N, C-alpha and C positions, 0 to 999 in steps of 0.2 A: 390643803391645796386650794388654788384659788378658783373661783368660778371664771367660765367662759366669758361674760363680761367683765369681771374684774382685771383678767388677763388683756383683752383688749383697751379698756383704760388705759393700763399702763403702759402698754406699746404706743399709744396715742402721744405720749410725751416724747417718747424717746427720739422721733424723725428728725423734731424740729433743729434746724441749723445750728441754734444755739444750743442742743442740747446732745446732739447724735455724739459717737464716739467709738471706736473700733469694740470696745469693753462693752460698751450697750448694743453693738451688733451680736458679739459674740453669746450675751447674755440673751436675746431674744434667737437667736439659731439655737441655742441648748434647749430651750423652752419648746420646742417641736422634733419629734423624732423624724421625720420628714426632711428638715435639714439638718439635724443635728448627723444622721446615718449618712450625707453626704461629705465624707471625709477626704476625696478627690478632687472636691471644687477646686479647676487650677486657681480662680481669683483670690485663692489665699495663699498660694506658691510663689515663688522667688519667680522674678520675670524669667530668668534663663530655663527654668523649669517648665514655665509656659511654651517657649519656644520648642522647647524639646520634645513635648506633644504634640503640637501643633506640626511642626516635621515629621515626627511619625505618622502623622494621620494623613498627611499630605500626601507621603509616598503611597499609601493605599489606596487614595483615593486617585491620584494618576494613573495608577496601575490598572483600575477599574475603568477608566476613563479612555485609557488607550486602547483596552480591549473590548469596552463595552458601549461607549457613547459615540454614535453616528458622526456628529457635529467635531466632537474634540479628536478623534481619530482622524478624521480629513483637514482637520486646521495645523495638526502635529505635521503631517505629510506632507501639506501645501508649505510650512514655514521651516521645513527641516528641521523640526525640533525633534529631539531622542527622550523620547517621556521620560526613562531612567534618567537624564540626566536632571532632573527636577526634583533634588532632595531634600530641600531646604524652602520656608516661606521668600528667602532671599534670593532663591532662584524662579521665583513666580514670575519674576520679570521679563524672563524668556519669553513669555506665552501673551500674544495680542488681547489687548483689551474684548470681553464682550459687550456690545449693547443692547439696548432692548429691542431696536431693529432687527436685532441678528435674532432673537430668541422668539419675538414675534414672527417673524418669517415662516420659521419651522419648528416650535415647539416640541415635536414629534422627537426632532433629531435632540434634544438635550436629555430624552430620557434612556437612562441605561438599558440595553436590549440583552439583558444577561441571558444567555441561550438555555442553561438548565438552573432556574430560579431555586433557591431554599426557600422554606417554608418562609422565613423571614424579609425572604426579597418578592415575595407575592405582592399584588397592589393592595392598597387599604383604601386609599379614597383621591380625590382629585378636589383641589380649591383653585381659585381664579384669582388673575391681576386684572382690575378694572382702570387704572391709573396709566391708561394709555392715550395718545393723540387722537387716535382711530377710534377709541372706545370700545373695540372688541374684545371682548375678556380672554387671555391667553391661559390655558391650562397647565398645573404645576401639580405633579404626581408625586403622590407617596405612597411608600410601602409599607409592610408591617415594622419594620427594621427604622425606618422614617417616624413614622406618628409614636415610637417609644423615644425617640431620640428627641423628639419634639415634646413629648411629656417633659423627660427630662430637665430641656432648654426652659420650658415654661416654670416646671418648680422653682429652677436657680434666677429665674427673672422674680417671680411672687417672692422670693426671699429677699433679694435687694428691696425691693420696694415694700417690705413689711407686709406682706402678703400673710395673712394669719387664717390657720387651719380653723380656727373658732370663730371666722366671718362668714356673714350672709350677703354674698355679691347681686347685686342686680346687672344684671345684663341688659345694657341697653343699645347693643350693637342693634341696627332693622334686621330684620328676618324676610332677605332680598331674594331676588330670582337668581341668583348664583351662588353656589359656597362660597363664600368670603369668609377670610380669616380671623375677620374682627368677631364677628359673632361664633364660630365656630371655635375658636382659641379661646374667648370668654371662658366657654364652658368647660373646652379641655382644661383649663389651667385651674379653674376654682377646685372640679374633680381630683386633680393629679395631688394636690393639696391637701385636701381632705374640706374643704368648705363647702358651705352650702349655694347655690346658686338659683337664681329666680330670674327665667328672662320674660321682657316684657313685650318682645314677637310685636313691635310695632313695625311697619312698613307699608310700601304700596299695596292697597290691598286685591289680592287675586278676586278675578271676575267670578270663578264660579266656588271655589273654597274660600269661606269668611273663618279664617284662623289668623288674622290679624286685629290687634288690640289699638284704640286710640289712644295718643297721649295722657290724656286724663285719665283713662283706665291704668295703664302704667305707672303713673305716679299715685295711684290708690294701691297700686301692689307694692310699692317702696313703702308705704303707711303699714298696710296688714301685717308685712311680713319682717318687719321694722330692720330694712335691709341695711348693714352697715358700710355698705361701699357702692359706689356705681361706676360701672366700666362703658365707654361709651365712644364716639366721635364726639371731640371736644364743641363745637360747633350747636350739635343736637342735644348734648347733655347741657351745654348753658342754655337753651331754646326750653327744653324739659323744666330745667330750676325757675327759668324765667314764669311758665305757665303755674309750678307749684305754689308761686309768691301767689297768683291771680287766686288759686283755689285755696288758698292759707293752708297748705299742708303742713303736716307735721313730719318733718325731715330730721328729729332730733336724734334719730340714731345714727344717722351719716358720721362716718369719720372720716372717710377718704374717697377722692375723686379720682379715676384713673382712667385719663384721653388721651385717645390715641387716633389716628387717621389724618392729622395735621397740628401745626404747632400751635400750644397754648403759653403765649408770652405773660411775662408779671402781670401785665395789668388786667389780662385775661383769669388771671389764675385769683387775682387780688379780688376780682368782680364777684366770681362765683363765691369768694369765700364771703363777702357781704350779704350776698343776697340767701347764702346759707344760713350765716348767723341768723335772718331774720323769721327761717323756719325752723329752728331750735336749735341747728349744729354748729360747734362753738370748733374754732380752731383746726377747721378740714386740712388734712394733708393733700393739695392738688398735685397728682402725678400725673406728669408728661411722659409716655414712653416713645420711643420712635422704634415703631414696627413697620414690617414692608412684609408683602407675601414669600419673598425668597428666602428668608429666615422663620418663618411659620410662627412668628410672635414677635415681644418686642425686647429691645436693651429699656434698662430701667432707670430709674433717678434713686439712689440711696436716700438725699433728700433734696428740697426744691433748687433747681436751676445749679445742682453741682456735679452736671455730667451725665450722659445716659451710658451706664457699665453694661458691658459687652456678658451678657450671663454666663457663655460657655466659649469661651476664647478655644477650647478643642472642638468645636463642631464647627464654628464659623470664625475666618480670618476674614479680619477688617484692613484697608488701607485707603489711603486717600491718594490719591493719582493725579497725573497733569493728561488731559482730555488730549493734548497733541500727541506725547510721546509717549504715554502711559507709563513714564518713571515714576515711582513712588517718591512721595513728598515727606519731607522730615516732621517729626510731631509740632502740631500748633499751625502748620503750614495749611492754608485752605486750597482745596480743590475737589474733585470727584468723589465720592464714596463707591468704594469697591469691595464686593463680597467674594469669596473662595470658599466653597464647602468642602468639608474637611471629612465628612462622615455619611454620606448619604447614598441610597441605592434608588431614589428615584430620578425624578430630575434634580441634577448634578450641573451647576453653573461655577466657571474659574473666573478670575476676576473680572466680575460682572456689575456694568457699573447701573448702579440702582437708578442715577438720575437725580440725583442729588448733591449740592454743595456741601461740605463740610469740615470739621477739624478734629483731630484724634490728639491723646495722649499717652504714654504708658508709664507715665507717674504714678505712684500711689495716691490713692484718693485721699484727701486730708481730712475726709468727713469719716468713714468708713472703713478705711485701711484697704481694699480691695485692690490688687497687685495689676488685674487684667485691663486691658483696653477700653478707654472709655469717650465716647465723642463730647466733643466742647461747645459752647454757645459760638456761632458762627455770625448770624445778624440779629441786632436787639436784645431779644431774650430766648431765640429759639435756637434750636440745635442744627439744624439744618432747613436749608433753602433749594427748592426745584428750581434744576437750571434755566424749566421754561418760564421763570417767573424774574429770572434778569432781563430786563426790558430797556432800550433806548425810547427817549421821550425826549423830541426838541433838541434832539442832537446828542443828548448826554445819557450815556448809560447808569440806569438806577438799579438799585434793590427794593422791592415796594415791602420786602419784608422788614424793613426798619421803619417803614412809612406805618407798616401795621402793627408794629410794637410800639408807636406814639399813638395813634388812634387809640389802641385799646387800654393805654392808661388815663384817658380822658372822662372822668367824670359828666355822668348825662348821654354816652353815646349807648344804647341798646344794641343796636346792630349796625354794621355798615358795611361798605364795598369800595372798592378803588378803581374806577372806569379810567383806560385809557381810549380816549374818541378825537375826533376831528372838529376843527373850529366849523366845520360845514360837512357834516356826516356824508353828502353826496359828492363832497368833492376829496378823492382821495388825496390832491397833493395839498391841500390846506393845512393850515399848521395845526400840532400838536395839540390837545387838549386835556389836562387831568381832572377829572370829578372825583370828589367824595361825596359818595351817599351815604345818609345818616338815617337812621331810626331812633329818634330822640326818646328817653327815658322820662322825661319830664322833669327831671331833678334842678336842670339849669335853662335859666331863660334861654331861647334861641337864638337872639343875636350874639350873648355872649358865649355860647357854644360854636357859633359858627367861627366867631373870634379863635379861639381856641384852637379848631380843628386845622383852620388858616396860620395860623401860627407851627401847630405841632408838623404839619405839612411842611413848610418852609424848613424847619429843623433837619427833616429827615430829609428831605432832596432838593433844599433850596428853590422849591417852585411855589407860586402859590395856584392853590386850586377852586374851581367853582363848587360851592358844597351846595347839596342837592337834600332836602328834608322828603323823609316818605314815611312808611310805614314798617313795621318789621315781617310782614307777609312777602312783602314786593322786592324785597332783600335776600330772605330766605324763607322759603316754602317747605316746612318738613315732610307735606305729603308730598312733592316731587321730587326732593332730594336729598342725597344721604349726608351731605356735610355743605355750608354757607359757602357760595365761590366768592372770596375775600377780594379777588384778582381779575378782571377782568379786560379783555383788551378787545376794542370793537373796530378798533382801526381797521380798513378796508385793505386787504391786500394789495400789492401794487407789484405787477408782473413787468 
């Protein structure tokens, strides 16, 4: 029988794009009972069977919403929708889209008010979504039923991205002031598959209770516990690895990096891998999950840039919709990502618009063979673009995510920020100006680096920027924010 480390090293070679195959995926699943015993995983069933499961679960969810959801009960009445007519996922188009502003206005109205709850329908916990324009956290309620389904979802998510029960996971998500899914579900995920987990407990210090650790302490914990993977927000994990380089840390035990919370384009992945090689870690799998509060976990890659698989299409139905009409778009077309819950008892959302633009396919994955839905690359080398990041600059609508992708691939860039401002900051009617702020790594002469940034910007958005060199801390201060603000619009609002 192979040892824990032997199994981890064996798996490490399987997730590479030139190695992965349905046969190796099956071999991995068969290695661990937690995965092997999930014989009803819809992602290995024919698409027709997946739809039948979704239809069955949807009918039950709609019935619960009609009885117990204050928001959807009123919505059905207002639009003369007979809930019993919603029998299939195709019937969902009868229901208007639900937007963040609807949810934020009255989050309690989306919570099922079951009059005689069973033990499984009792409250378990509440997490908060903080990615709102107002900055006000919005509660998302889970029952006992929900927390069990979330654990099941996280097991399947880990199975897709080669999460091993033999591993030691380092949780680099900050220990924040509100219950955030990143920190909580990193722990839940590791415990659900039977892996060990070490939490760094970094974050903004509390004035009374000294429970937080500094980044340097977290780095030493990775060394001491010989962690095999790191989970965290992409820009924070990158900054942690940069600091580990300065400290001369030993990260030779690291085999995988699982980053969420923001896109991790190819250039950033390559940069992380190069830095980790200097710390003793070779051929690291840099996995970029697509997670959001409303699914309490993340969609996973089976190999880098192959698509974000929906771990449980029996629990969550994803569609790409037209913002104006609400009509569902065909596979491969770009539109708003909307989620419908199929088996929840706490907060329940139907056709809820996440706030991202994306694409989807239902074709079998050419790498792992899974048959469920999968998010595709939509901009540069990232899976989803925030709708608010589509901006008009100098009269032209541009997607900064494409520019981010180009800058990430420039050698010599340690940190960067894209800023939209005015030629005269005090004059709202002056011409728009594009500024790229960069913290250089020192690998490339400044003027050479400036030229590369100007050329990359022109390729991406056909505009020439002003390049401003600064320090990493002035772009991203880990003591102040959870993630780097890559795109900043400083233009004054004109009424």
